[in-house]
Structure formats: C-alpha cells, structure tokens
LOGUDO-152624 format. One record per residue (C-alpha): x, y, z. Coordinates in steps of 0.5 Angstrom, whole numbers, plus 500, padded with zeros to 3 digits. Layout:
N
XYZ
...
//
This chain:
204
386829074
390830080
386836081
379833081
381827085
383833091
376836090
373830090
376828097
374835099
367834097
367827100
370829107
365830113
364836116
364837124
361843127
362845134
357849138
359854143
354858147
357864149
358866157
353871159
356878161
354877168
357871169
363873165
363879170
362875176
367870175
372872170
373879171
379882175
375888177
371884182
377880184
377885191
370881192
373874192
379876196
374878202
370871201
377867200
380870206
374869210
373862208
381861209
381863216
376858218
380853215
386855218
384856225
380849225
387846223
391850228
386848233
387840231
394840230
395843238
390838240
393831242
386828241
387829233
395829233
400826237
400820242
392820242
391821235
385818232
381819239
377825237
375822230
373816233
368819237
366823231
365817227
361813232
356819233
355819226
354812225
349813231
345818227
344812221
338809225
330811225
325812220
329819218
336818219
341824219
346820216
345815210
347808211
352808205
356813209
355810216
358803212
364808210
365810217
365803220
369800215
374805213
375811218
374807224
380802223
384808220
382813225
389815227
391816219
384820218
386824224
392827221
389827214
383832217
388836221
393837216
388838210
384843214
391847215
393847208
386849205
386855209
393857208
392856200
386860200
389866204
395866200
391865194
395859191
391854187
385858190
380853185
383847187
384849195
376851195
375844192
378840197
375845202
368843199
370836199
371836207
365840208
361835204
363829208
362833215
355834212
354827210
356825217
350829220
354835222
351842220
354848223
357853218
358847213
353849209
355856208
362855207
361850202
356855198
362860198
367855196
363853190
363860188
370861189
371854184
367858179
371864180
378860180
380865174
380871178
379869186
386869187
388875182
390878189
394873191
400868189
395865183
397872179
404870179
403862179
397861174
400865168
407860168
402854168
399857162
392860164
390865158
389871162
389877157
387884157
380886153
380892150
373895150
371900144
371907145
366911143
368916137
368923139
362927136
364932131
360939131
360942124
360950124
355954120
//
C-alpha cells in the first residue's frame, strides 16, 4: 500500500522542463575563452587610459574639485539644457528636467562624483579589477554625456565597454580578476578537447 501511494504521488507530480540554448561557438570563443584574453587586454587598457587621464585632469582642475567645485559641471548642464529646445532637440526634455532639478542644485556633489568616478573606472580597467562592473559604470557615464548632447569619443567608448561587459569572464584574465574572481566563486575551468586517435597502419 505504501509503495502504491508513493508511485501515485510520483505519477501525479508535475514535471518542469527548462530549455537551455547553448552558447554559439564564436560567442564562446570571443567572450569566454582565455585564448583571446590578449585582445581584451588591449581594449581594456585603451578604454581605461581614456578614463584615467580624464579623471586626473578633473582632479587637478579647481573648476571640478576644490573651492570652485561645481563650476564646470554647472556650465556643462546649462549648455545641455539649452539644446533641449527646437523642433529636433539634441537633448531630450526629460533629461533636461533631470539636469535642471537634480544636477544644478547639487553641482558640487556631482562634480566630485564625476571626477572620482572617472578615475576609479580608469584604474579598475587598467588593473583588470572587476572589469565587467567597471565597464558598466564607464558606459553609464558615457551614456549620460551622450544624453547631454556631447558626442566626442563617447559612442566609441560605450561600444567598447559593451564588449568588455559581454567578455567579463575573460576581459580581466590578464589582470587582478584572474585572482579575485575565482575567490568569489567564478566557475573558471579548463575544457579538455578530444585528441584525434592515431591512425593505425597495418603491415602486410
């Protein structure tokens, strides 16, 4: 009787199926294979250097940090708000409202956040420390600059940062991520490829 009860409960239980789509071979090679980690090292160093130098310049500029903190970002925000008018505005109205209501009243705070943020993103990318997270915050800042009507190198940097985010597992392989991420549980492992069996030649 007990056996029948167990069998009935098993037959009556609902089965849940999970569909997994395997990662394409090219995507696995580009974003998860350490053999291309050297390519991501070059991209990482280029993007990191752009952020590091920009952050250092702001930290040495009194219009960004110090007694005049907020002066530069105040002018930047006003220039962006001025581009929110006309038939085809370069700055969307909602973002101009954000600049007017949030950034301008706290220009000093945002000035420090931008300067220190650029420096930290650049240093993290160069060192290869939490590369995916650093690239995300870099892309977030680039997006804000673009929303404010500033093109410059922002489109190029945000594209490279998107690739670094996709390749977060190996973009910091030649960096501190190689030591830090495994301690946090990143499942790096070696995949053993099958070797072709030797062809046997029969002697006659």
